[in-house]
Residue, then its C-alpha position, 0 to 999 in steps of 0.5 A: m231777065q236771068f240772074n240764076s247762074d253765070n253757067a247759063a251765060p252764052v259763049h263769047p263771040k271771040v271763043w266761037e271765032a277761035m273754035r271755027a278757026a281751029d276747024g281743019l286737019d290736025m293731030g287728035y287728042d292733045g297732040d294738036a298745035l293749039s294744045a301744045r301752046l297751052d303750057e307757054a300761054m299759061s306760063g305767061v299768065f302766071g309768070v312762072p313755068c306751068a303745065a296746063l291740061w284742058v278738061a270739059t268740066g270744073t268737077a273733073a278739073n278739081c278732082l283730077a288735080l286733087a288726085s295728084m295730091a291725095p291717095p285713096e286712104g288719105g284726106v282732103v281738107c276743104h270748107r264744109e260749103a265747098h263745091i267739092e263737098v256740096d255740089e259734085g255728087g260724090a265725084p271726089g270719092f270716085f276720082l280719088h278712089g275713096a279719099k275722104l273730104m275733111l270739113a273745116d269751118g270758116e266765115h264766108a266759106k273761107i278757110t283760115p290756118e286756125a280752122m285747119r289746125a283745129l281740124i287736123d291737129p287732133i288727128r293721131d298719126d296712126v293707121h286708125q285715122v285718115q291722114p290729111h294729104a291736101v287742102s282745097i280752097t275756092q277762089a272766089s269762095e262759094y259765097g263770092c268772097v275773095y282770099r287776099p294774097e296774105e291769106l293765101r300765103a298763110l295757108s300755103a305756109l301751113c300746107r308746106e309745114r305739114g307736107l300738104g298739097f294745096h289746090v285752088d278751085g278757081a271756078r270764078f278765079a277770073n272774078a277774084v283776080a279782077f277784084l284783087g287787081c293783082p298779078p294772077r299768081e298772087a291770087c292763088n299764092g302758093a298753090d300747087a294746082l289751080s282749077f282755072g274756070f273758063v265756062k262761067n267766063g265765056a267758054m263753051n266746055a273747056e276748063a284748065i288744070v294748071f300745075f305750078d310744078p309741071d312734073k306733077a302734070d305727067r301722072i294726071r295726063y294718064r288719069r285724064k285719059r282713064a277718066g274719059h276726059l281726053q277728048s279726041k278733038g282737043r284743039f277745040m278745047a284749047a282754042q277756047i282757053l287761048a281765046l280767053i287768056e290772049d289779050n286778057l279777055w278773061l279779065h275783061n269779062a270778069n270785070n264786067a260781071n263784077a261791076t254789075a254785081r257791085h251796082l246791084a249790091s249798092k242798091v241793097p246794102d242792108r240785105l246782103l248776107h256776105p260782102v260782094e267781092a266777085n259776081e254773086l250776091f246773097v240777099r235776104l228776101s222773104d217768100a213774098e218778095r221773091a215771088a214779087l221779083r219773079e212776077q216781074g220776070f227776074g230769075f234767081h236761085d232761092w237760098g234757104s227759106d229767106a234769101a236768094r242768090i243773084v249771079t251776074a255774068w260777062d254778058t249781063r245787060d245794063e238794062h236788066v241790071a237797072a231793072l233789077g236794082s230798081a225792083l230791089v229798091a222798091l221792095 
């Protein structure tokens, strides 16, 4: 009974069907009919003109998006717990040719305008100090907490005031939208680019970089090729994304994952380290308690010396949730 990560969830059957349907002759790379539909389809999701590029990983999506905003001598503001800082193996430095990550603090791994100002206001405007060029936030955050539209508006307003690009790492963007119940554009309000995550939500190996100023995508098409992410059979990447966004399957899957996380959270309210707003729980558990759960067949990640991270997915089975809920209560 695995609650390690939604990365380990299976490919959704409708995604497999779409990939099988994409088999056959068509143009290579991104010249196929399915890839040509992405801009229009994503514009329909967000209600504004968009350009959408597929890539194989969230790391590439984040770093290529940021490469459109920050030069090698510049900096990118992010939370010190951000995925680009903690879990991407130095990829931002590689893709951005040395641009620096500038680390901000904030409760529940969320950045506030005040935290941004505290970080960037002391920076002198001279060649001896790295100048910020972009801000990257994670929606939902690394602790499963969701930025509200008003929080995003405040951050994007500060970015515009300071001339900074605004990027949203949306590895679990679907879960954030499902929690907020708002139009998708409001869940990334003011962003210049979004890394729209699909692998955690039923895709096999396709993520999307969404540019809300389509002109900014042109340069990244060249950078995508240079980075080795222009796959020759791109129609299979596009097919996965289209299968999930058409008929709102992406939101259906996210709602399933969120609902199971909420059910588990209701069993252990006094053990939660962060609010449960998406599909992750961070739960206080001793070594002995974690061992007891593993002996019963539950998989999860240790989180430090006295906690665990429990992640639900689009396909998490009700009987597994009920079993884990009962086991947590029994502790």
